[in-house]
C-alpha positions, -999 to +999 in steps of 0.1 A: -163+074+374-156+067+337-119+076+340-114+056+372-128+025+355-107+031+324-077+037+345-083+006+365-088-015+334-058-001+317-035-007+347-047-043+349-030-049+316+005-039+329+028-067+339+047-045+363+038-014+382+046+020+366+080+034+375+081+065+398+108+089+409+109+119+432+111+155+419+108+189+436+075+207+434+074+245+437+045+269+443+051+304+431+033+333+448+011+352+424+011+390+425-021+408+433-030+440+414-033+459+447+003+454+455+030+479+445+047+469+412+080+452+418+112+467+403+124+450+371+149+422+377+133+407+408+122+371+406+090+358+421+091+344+456+088+306+461+063+301+489+061+263+490+084+235+481+076+197+483+086+165+467+062+147+443+064+114+425+066+115+387+050+084+372+059+068+339+026+069+319+012+069+284-002+103+273-038+090+276-031+077+311-016+111+320-047+129+308-069+106+329-048+111+360-050+149+355-088+147+352-091+125+382-069+148+403-087+179+390-054+197+387-047+221+358-016+201+346+004+169+352+041+163+348+050+127+338+076+105+322+064+094+288+065+056+287+073+055+250+106+074+251+113+081+288+114+119+286+096+143+309+063+155+294+034+178+305-003+176+298-024+206+308-059+220+305-061+249+280-082+280+285-105+268+257-112+236+276-090+213+254-060+194+265-025+206+257+005+182+255+042+194+258+067+169+246+101+187+246+127+175+221+161+172+237+188+194+222+210+164+215+182+150+193+179+181+171+196+179+137+214+210+124 
């Protein structure tokens, strides 16, 4: 309830709706211990594929969206620089944030 109110209040401040774009979503089949071990070199099987919308959000908004959806991670476009970022729930209960730096931006 707290996050929904904060999310609603925060979005009320935006002058225009958050940008969205479609991206593929894949579900990878996990291996069970009872199954025979697969020979090396084989890739996991993709068992589901769907399209999702990736929103342009601030990091705090992304964390709230992840908590509301009760999913372990959320992929979003960072509103401050426009790159794809990920927030995720760590095993210790804290939130992790992945903000990859583009190769072009790295200095030698």
